[in-house]
C-alpha positions, 0 to 999 in steps of 0.5 A, spaced: 201 297 376 204 303 374 207 304 380 211 298 380 214 300 374 216 307 375 219 305 383 224 300 383 224 299 390 220 301 396 220 300 404 216 301 409 217 305 416 213 304 422 211 311 426 208 307 431 207 300 433 200 299 434 197 292 434 191 294 429 192 299 423 198 302 425 201 309 422 206 308 417 210 311 411 212 307 406 219 310 402 219 309 394 226 310 390 228 310 384 234 313 381 235 321 382 228 321 386 225 318 393 218 319 394 214 317 401 207 315 401 203 314 408 200 308 409 195 303 414 198 297 416 192 291 415 195 285 418 201 280 418 202 273 418 208 273 421 213 272 414 208 279 410 206 284 412 200 288 409 199 295 408 193 300 404 198 305 401 196 312 398 200 317 394 196 322 392 190 320 387 193 313 387 192 307 393 194 300 393 194 293 397 202 293 398 206 286 400 212 287 405 217 282 406 222 282 411 229 282 409 232 287 415 228 291 413 220 291 410 221 291 403 215 292 398 215 285 394 208 286 390 202 291 390 195 291 387 190 296 385 185 295 391 179 295 386 180 288 384 179 284 390 180 278 386 187 279 384 189 279 392 190 271 390 196 272 386 199 276 393 205 272 396 203 266 400 196 266 396 193 271 401 185 271 400 181 277 399 177 275 405 183 275 410 184 283 408 177 285 405 174 287 412 181 290 415 181 294 408 174 296 408 175 299 416 181 302 415 178 306 409 172 308 412 176 311 418 181 316 413 174 317 409 171 319 416 177 323 418 178 327 412 171 328 410 170 324 404 162 326 401 162 319 399 163 316 405 156 313 405 159 308 400 166 307 403 161 304 408 159 299 404 164 299 399 164 294 393 158 290 397 163 287 402 159 284 407 161 287 414 160 281 419 157 282 426 163 278 429 168 284 427 173 285 432 172 290 437 178 295 434 173 295 427 167 295 430 169 301 434 172 304 427 165 302 423 161 305 429 164 311 429 163 312 421 156 310 422 155 315 427 158 320 422 152 318 418 147 319 423 145 312 422 145 312 430 142 305 431 147 302 427 153 305 430 150 303 436 150 297 435 157 296 433 159 301 439 156 296 443 159 290 440 166 293 442 165 295 448 163 287 450 171 286 450 173 288 456 181 290 453 178 295 448 183 301 449 178 306 446 173 304 451 173 311 452 171 314 446 166 309 444 162 311 451 163 317 449 160 317 443 155 311 444 152 316 449 151 321 445 147 316 440 143 315 446 142 322 448 139 323 440 134 317 441 131 320 447 135 315 452 138 320 457 139 315 462 142 310 458 146 316 456 148 318 464 149 310 465 155 311 459 157 318 462 158 314 469 162 309 466 166 314 462 168 318 469 170 311 472 176 309 467 182 310 469 186 309 463 185 308 456 188 311 449 186 314 443 185 312 436 192 313 435 194 309 440 196 315 445 195 315 452 189 319 455 190 323 461 186 321 467 183 328 468 181 327 461 175 322 462 172 326 468 172 332 464 168 329 458 164 325 463 161 333 466 160 335 458 155 329 457 152 330 464 151 338 462 148 335 455 143 330 459 141 335 464 139 340 458 135 335 455 131 333 462 131 339 465 133 336 471 140 339 476 140 345 471 145 348 476 149 342 476 149 342 468 151 350 469 157 348 473 159 342 469 159 346 462 162 352 465 168 347 467 168 345 460 169 352 457 175 353 462 177 346 460 178 349 453 182 355 455 187 351 459 188 347 453 191 354 450 196 354 456 198 346 455 200 348 448 205 353 450 211 349 452 211 345 446 211 352 442 218 355 440 219 362 440 224 368 438 226 373 442 220 378 440 215 373 443 213 370 436 212 363 435 217 360 430 216 352 431 211 348 433 211 341 436 205 339 431 203 332 434 203 334 441 199 340 440 194 337 435 193 331 441 192 336 446 187 340 443 183 333 442 178 331 445 175 323 447 170 324 442 173 323 435 169 328 432 170 334 437 176 338 439 176 342 446 175 349 443 168 345 439 166 342 446 167 348 449 163 352 444 157 347 444 157 348 452 157 355 452 150 355 447 147 350 452 148 355 458 145 360 454 139 355 452 139 355 460 139 363 462 134 363 456 129 359 460 130 362 466 129 369 462 136 372 464 137 374 457 142 378 458 147 373 461 144 369 455 147 374 450 154 375 454 155 367 453 154 367 446 159 372 444 164 370 439 160 365 437 157 365 430 154 358 428 148 357 425 145 355 432 148 361 435 145 366 432 138 363 431 138 363 439 141 370 439 135 372 435 130 369 440 134 373 445 133 380 442 126 378 440 126 378 448 128 384 449 125 387 445 130 389 440 126 387 433 131 390 428 137 386 431 133 380 431 131 381 423 138 383 421 140 376 424 135 372 421 135 375 414 142 374 414 142 367 415 135 366 411 140 368 405 145 363 407 141 358 405 138 356 413 130 354 412 130 355 420 131 362 420 127 364 413 121 361 417 123 365 423 124 371 419 116 370 416 114 369 423 117 377 425 115 380 420 107 377 420 108 378 428 109 386 426 104 386 421 099 384 426 102 389 431 101 396 427 095 396 424 093 403 420 088 407 423 081 408 419 081 416 416 085 419 411 094 419 413 097 426 413 102 428 409 108 424 408 115 427 408 123 425 408 125 423 415 118 421 417 117 415 421 112 411 418 108 405 419 105 400 414 100 394 415 104 389 413 111 391 413 111 394 420 115 401 422 120 405 418 123 411 416 122 416 410 129 416 405 126 419 399 120 421 396 116 423 389 113 429 389 107 430 384 103 437 384 107 439 390 104 433 394 108 426 396 105 420 392 110 415 393 116 415 398 122 410 399 122 407 407 128 403 410 124 398 414 126 395 421 126 389 417 131 391 414 128 391 407 128 398 403 121 398 399 118 404 395 110 405 396 105 409 395 104 414 401 096 413 401 098 405 404 103 409 409 101 412 416 105 417 420 108 413 426 105 419 430 098 417 429 099 410 433 104 412 437 102 417 443 107 422 444 111 420 438 114 425 433 114 423 426 122 423 426 122 419 433 
């Protein structure tokens, strides 16, 4: 392999000595040049240690032997599994195939590879149903990311059969959401209760999880369950509010791990500690993201209670697609049609099919609400507020006159679109709105 032709020597250092998929680094050396590559330990048979190594765009399976330190003794391109038989000790491919595949799916999920689907089933290597619990957790997380919910749930359930599973909290958290997505709130509630009862556990990298985190994520799950089942709504509001407060507390918890100068500017950060403090038990959620979802759920509850202004306050500062769609609904409920249309137009232009459908519904409703009266319309002029049978209300901003009479008008409609139309298809708003003036 080119790597071995280029570098004369390599050694492995383990950052954290965990039994499965330990994080490690490889130091590659040649005269005048030293490089470090990331690595994940796959397996060890006592004499040799096998690791999946990535350097730039290249990756390979490397074998290390112990000689006062782990020394690189062989490396092969992982695209050629048959050549694994040539590694020291004649290590068979079958012994490393599942660990290699699982660690690749984990890295793919973390890095959001677009070809995660292929990596899960890479090169047709079968995934045994009897995977070790740690492997089953990794595969379950990856399948959940692909929205293959039933498969993911099956692997996570298999992993949870292991009473010593260190990642039990994460497995319960993900399985609860999978069950909720499948319309099984009672089963999801069982997972939330089991999560709240935990007293110890680690995250995927082996860090010990604070006990309070179990109860906090259980409150988040109960809030999701309550909003789906429309039961215990008051308790759900309290649970989701606690999750929002937890995200705010996370920022304070990070401060001791940040170094500031005399001006109060942050000049150094303990990245490992701050990243950990920003995470949750769920492998795909940070504490801020979890808070954002909680605020959206609270807004949905307030909308159902017709507390529209309160719901809008919950959405302040949020700008994801679900937030904007709900915000448009709230504006409509408050009679703020123009604000709703502006949001829906922006999201429709961004490619949202839901927003485009909603926008059409709003325009259709406006057309039904504003029917032109019978009879010849009055003279239309600039600054008049007018109505159109299809496009609804708007304001004239320009007009084209022929023989002293305006025959075409440019109108800024309340749906946010400017159109130029014949004046004979427009009527003054005053003609249909009692007490209104043409420029009102």
